[in-house]
C-alpha positions in Angstrom: 49.1 50.7 50.8 48.9 54.2 49.4 49.6 54.9 45.7 52.2 57.5 45.1 52.5 59.4 41.8 55.6 61.2 40.6 56.1 63.1 37.3 59.4 63.8 35.6 60.2 66.0 32.6 63.5 65.5 30.7 64.9 67.9 28.1 66.2 66.8 24.7 69.9 66.0 25.3 70.9 65.8 21.7 70.8 62.0 21.7 67.5 61.0 23.4 64.7 63.3 21.9 62.5 63.7 25.0 59.3 65.7 24.5 58.6 68.7 26.7 54.9 67.7 27.0 55.2 64.0 27.6 56.6 63.2 31.1 57.7 60.0 32.7 54.9 59.2 35.2 55.8 56.8 38.0 52.9 55.2 39.9 54.2 53.5 43.1 52.0 50.9 44.6 49.5 51.1 41.7 48.9 47.3 41.1 48.6 44.6 43.7 49.0 41.5 41.6 50.1 40.0 38.3 46.6 39.1 37.3 45.4 42.7 37.5 48.5 43.8 35.4 47.7 41.2 32.7 44.0 42.3 32.6 45.0 46.0 32.2 47.5 45.2 29.4 44.9 43.0 27.5 42.0 45.5 28.0 44.1 48.4 26.5 45.4 46.2 23.6 49.0 46.8 24.5 51.2 44.5 22.5 54.9 43.7 21.8 55.4 42.5 25.4 58.0 40.6 27.2 58.8 39.5 30.8 62.2 39.7 32.4 65.0 42.3 32.3 65.2 45.5 30.4 67.8 46.5 27.8 71.2 47.2 29.4 71.8 50.1 27.0 70.3 53.5 26.3 67.5 53.5 23.7 64.2 55.2 22.9 61.1 54.7 20.9 60.4 57.3 18.2 56.8 56.1 17.4 55.3 54.8 20.6 55.0 55.2 24.3 56.3 52.6 26.7 54.7 51.1 29.8 56.9 49.3 32.3 55.2 47.3 35.0 57.4 46.1 37.8 55.7 43.9 40.4 58.6 41.9 41.8 62.3 42.2 42.5 64.3 45.4 42.1 66.2 47.2 39.4 67.9 50.5 38.9 66.6 51.9 35.6 67.8 55.1 34.0 65.0 57.1 32.3 65.1 60.4 30.4 68.6 61.0 29.1 72.1 59.7 28.7 74.2 62.8 29.0 74.6 64.7 32.3 72.0 65.0 35.1 71.0 61.4 34.8 67.9 60.3 36.7 68.2 56.7 37.9 65.1 55.3 39.5 65.1 52.5 41.9 62.1 50.3 41.8 61.5 48.0 44.7 58.6 45.7 45.2 57.6 43.0 47.6 59.2 39.6 46.9 55.9 37.8 46.2 55.1 39.9 43.2 56.3 39.5 39.6 57.7 41.9 36.9 56.5 42.7 33.4 57.8 45.1 30.8 55.5 46.3 28.0 56.0 48.6 25.0 
């Protein structure tokens, strides 16, 4: 399976203060299993984690970056901005994988 990388920049929309130098980076097919995802999270010391669904409302983090690892299921998640020109991303994975969201 070939890994695909996409980069998206979002302007500040007056509500979500996106940064012009820090894009959303999407790595498709980057991880093959939950165990590898867990090891990466532990190795980097990422904390404040949960499994399951993401918030159903617009929000942002003013003092941190966020990592979202989706390994199973599907979701339509809107990134970047709330007003106009929305960019919903559909994440689809094989059914045998699992999902994990980290901040």
